[in-house]
N, C-alpha and C positions, 0 to 999 in steps of 0.2 A: 160470299163465293157473289159475280155480277144479281143472279136467280132473287136471289133472297137482299140486293139492293136495290131495285126493282120491286120486290114488293114493298120495305120498307119505306117507301116514298109517295107508291100509291097509299100507305096507312097501313102495311097487317107484316105483321110479324108469325114469320111462317118457318118453321121447320124444312128447310133444302137438301135434298142429295141430287148429285146423278146417278141415273140405271144409265142399264140396258150393254148391250153387247158392248157398243159405240159408241159409248157415253152421251148418247143423244135422245135420254130424256133426262129430266128434270121433273124429279119427286116431289112433289107439293104437298108439303101433308100439315091441315088450317081444324078447326071446327068448322063444324056441318054453316055454323051461319055466315063465315065470310068466303064457302064458294064460287056468290058470283063478287065480291071481290077480285078473286083471284082471277079466275075467268075470267073476267075484265080486263086483263093483262097478258092474258096467254099471247099473245101478240109479239110484244114488249120483248115478255123472257125468247119465246121462239128466234127473233129476229137477232138473239145471242148465240145463234151455234144451233140449238137442239132442233130434233125434228117435231119431238111430242113434247104436252106440260101432261102430266100424270100428279091427279087431284087424290091425295089420298084424308080420308071425313079419318080426323083423332076426337078423342073427349078431351075438353075441355082441359083435364087433368094431366091429358099427354102436351098440349102445343105450351106453346111458351105465350105466355098471357101478352094482352095487345096492351 
């Protein structure tokens, strides 16, 4: 998925899913200590055609290690 690649280029490993009835939400699951990094990439993710970027706070155990 392109949104995951955008995040990876910024050094963030995250689970990204498409959500919403119109598939217009990028749902990103990251640990709380990486929230700022995802927020910094929100405009680049929206530029891929998403209307919203939703950030789910995942525990370290749930997320993919950096």
